[in-house]
N, C-alpha and C positions, 0 to 999 in steps of 0.2 A: 476483463474481469470485467471491471467497470462499465464498459461497452454491454456490455451482456446484461448486467445489473438495470442501466438503465432501459435498454430494447424491454427488459420485466414489468417492470413499470412501464411500459408508455411513454417514452419520453423521446427525442428526437437524438439526432448523434449529438453529444456536447460536445462545444467548439471549444479550443481552448482559450486561454485569459486572453493572448495577442489581437486575438481574432476573430473575438466577440464584441457587438456595441448593437445600440439602439434595441427593440424588442427582445433579442436573441439572449440578453441579458438574465431574462425573466425567468428563462428556459434551464439554466440549469448551464456553469460553466467548468471546464478543466483546466484546473493552477497548477496540475504535474509539471514534473522539470527531469528529463535524465538528470541521471548522477545528484538529486537532491539532496540532504541531509535534515535531520532533527539540530545538529550542530552547523553552523553558519562555515565553519569551515571544512566539515563532509565536500569532498571533487573538487578540492582547490585545483586538482589537474585536469579539469575540462574547464573549458573557457565555454562562461554564458551560460552557466548552473544558474537554477534560481534555489535560494534557501528556503524551507520550512514558513521562515520569519517573511520574506518578502514574500511571500505569498499568501501567507495572511493579510499585511498590510494592501500587497493588488486585489483581495477582498474585499478590504475597506472600499477601496479608490469603485471597483462596482457598487457595493452597500451604495455608497452618495449618489450613482447614476439610478438605481433601484429607487430608491428615496425622490430622488427629483423624477420621477417618469409615474411614482404611484404616491406618494406625501409619505407621511413619518408612517402614520397608524397603517397605513395599509403596507408598507414595505417593513414595519414589523410583524407582520402577520403573515404577510406570503411569506418573510428568511425561517418563522417560527416552523412553519410547515416543509422546510426542505430536510431533505437527508442530507452531511455532509460527512461525503467519505471519506477515510485519511487512513492509507498506508505507510507510513514511515519509519523508519529504522535498517531497514537492506543495507541502502551505502552508505550507512555508519558503522555496519561491518567491512562490505567491499570496499569501499572507496574513503576508509581512514583508518580504524582500526588492525583491519590485518595489513595493509598496505608497508612496506622496510620503510618509505619516506614522510611515515608521521610517527610523531613521536607519543602519540595515544596507548599502546603500549606500556613504554616505560613507566609511562606517568597513573597508570589505573588498569589493574587487577579484572578479573573477568568482571565482579559486585559492580564492582566500583565504577567502569563504565556502564553496566546497565544500569546501573540508579541515578549515575550523572543524567544518561539517555534521559527517562522517563521523569527526572525532574525539569529537566527546560522540557519534555512533552507535554508534560502535566500542565507547564506555564502560558504553555502555546496554546493550547486546544482551550486554556480558563480563557484566554483573549477570544478565543470565535464565539465562546460563550459569550463573554460579554457585549461583544458584538453584539447577539441575537439569537445566534445557534442556537437548537436544542435540539434535534436530533441526530444523534450521530454514531456512523458505522466505521467501528477503530480496527482493520485489519495485523491479523498477528504477522511477522515476518516469516518469512518461508525456510525447508529447509535449505539454506544455502550450503548445509556440507556438502548438499549432492548436487552443485550444480558442474556442468560442463568445466568450466574456471579451476574450482576448486580438488575437483578429479584427475583431472587434468597436471596439479600437483601430489598428485600419487604415483607408487609406484604398482603398486594390483587395482587403480581406478575406485578405491570402494573410497565413499563416501567418509567424509571428516568426522567423526565422531567432537573433537576437541572443536570443529565450528559451531556442529552442531551445536552445541552445550553452552556455548557465548549464546547462541540464541535463545534456550530455551528460557536461560536469566532473563534474558529481554522480557520475554513472551512471559515469564511469571508476575513481571511491576509490571506490563502494561496491561491485565487483566487484573489486578490489583488495583491499578488506577482506573481501570472504567470502574469497580467498584464501589471504588470510594466516591466518584463522577455521581452516582447514582442513587447515593446516599447526602450527600451535602449539597448537589446544586439543583435548585429548585425547579422543578419545569422540567427537566433536563433527562433525556433520557439516553445513555450508552451502551450498544452493543457491540460483545468484541465475536471478530469473524476468524477463529485457528484457523490459517490458513498452512499452518505448517499442520497440523494433522489431516486436512484435508490433502496434503500432497505426499503425506507419511503414509493415505492410506491406496494412494495410486501406483506409490516406490515400492509398496509392498506387495500389490497384486495388480499390477497393469493390465494385464489381460482383461477385465471380463468392462476395464475400461476402454478397451478401443488403441490401447497401447502393447506398442513391441519390445521401442528403442527405450532404456530408458538411463543409458550412461556415456550421451555423445549427444553434443547440439547438430540439428537440422540443416545447419551456417555458422560457420566457424572454421580455423586452422589447426595443424597439430596435434597434440594427444588430448583423444574424447573428444576431436572438433571445438579445444576452450581452451587453448592457449592463445591464440588470438580471434578477438570475435568477427560476426558477420560482416565485412567490408563491401563495400558497394559494388555492383557488378558481381559480385562471387557467384558460381549458380549452387543454388540451396541444394537439398536433397528432393527425392521425384515426389517423396508419401508423408511428406510432414506431418499429416493428419497420424500415425501410426507413433511420431515422436512426443516424447515430455517435454522435452526443451528444444528451442526454437535455435539459441546461441547459445555462448560460455554462461550466459547470465539470469537467459527470462524462458519462462514456457513458454509453449507453442499455444497458437489461438482455438486449438483442441483441449487446452487442459484450463484454459484462461475461460472460455463458455463452462468449465465443469465447475470450477471453483467459482464465478457469478450466478451459477443457478442452486449452488450449493448456501452460498451464503442468501440468496432469497427466499428459499423455502428449506434450508436444513433443518434438522433437529437439534435442541440444545447443545447436543455434545461438538457442532461444527460455530453456532452462531446462539451466542448464549447474552441477555437470558431469553432470547427472542430472537429473529433473524428480520430479514431485512423487510417482507412482506408485510410482517404483522407490528413494525415498526413506524411504517408507511401507512399505517393504517389509524395509528390512532389519531388522540385529535389534541394538537397542543396548544397553548395560548402563551405567547407571549409576557411577559413579563414588564408590563407597562408602565 
């Protein structure tokens, strides 16, 4: 999704933070990490994950490099023109709240947990604003109740309404957060990308989008190809472009491209209050 957005913006392939150096840091960096969460504890069963708090610290290091190259004033001007794409929250459910080896579900009901996440999320995004970020594209969480891993836990392979309802509470909070930021953070523009709705549209009527398989992964093991996710050297399906899901959790490239294009030039039902193309065209000055 992000790679397609970068392509539509005319940017080169964005390198990961661990590999970016020199002038590369002036053209965009990918700070994402598998299993990363808003909460530091999320994904603790995975080695080497980089939680969002640490990703922000990594951006601070990048900001120092940009300032060294351009000087403070030009660095601030450049950062104000950048688009910060942030999509957090999925792992805080899949690799935290929904796992039996976490106590989170005993500590918080569904609304309390959504509130906890977005309170922390608000602090984190405010930190990025305080570091000079002004243009934000915030992605909602998608239909987690329909991923093959969750389908595999059901006897009838149907989407889990209870899991999707958890996501709706979080997404509603995120949309409210975006509205509050646009009202209260001078000079900033936040947009909300409704990936939940985009996925819903695809799953309700997949054929016009070119998909024929919506209930199992292209690569995986067990029921719905979702009980064990895609393993190294495993042979995937031959017709991946017809699948909505690549593995137990992630969409295929074909879906990611659709989501990216919809985020780039979609209408306010999926990109609110504007799309990424419109966000990119805004001339925003840093608060010097």
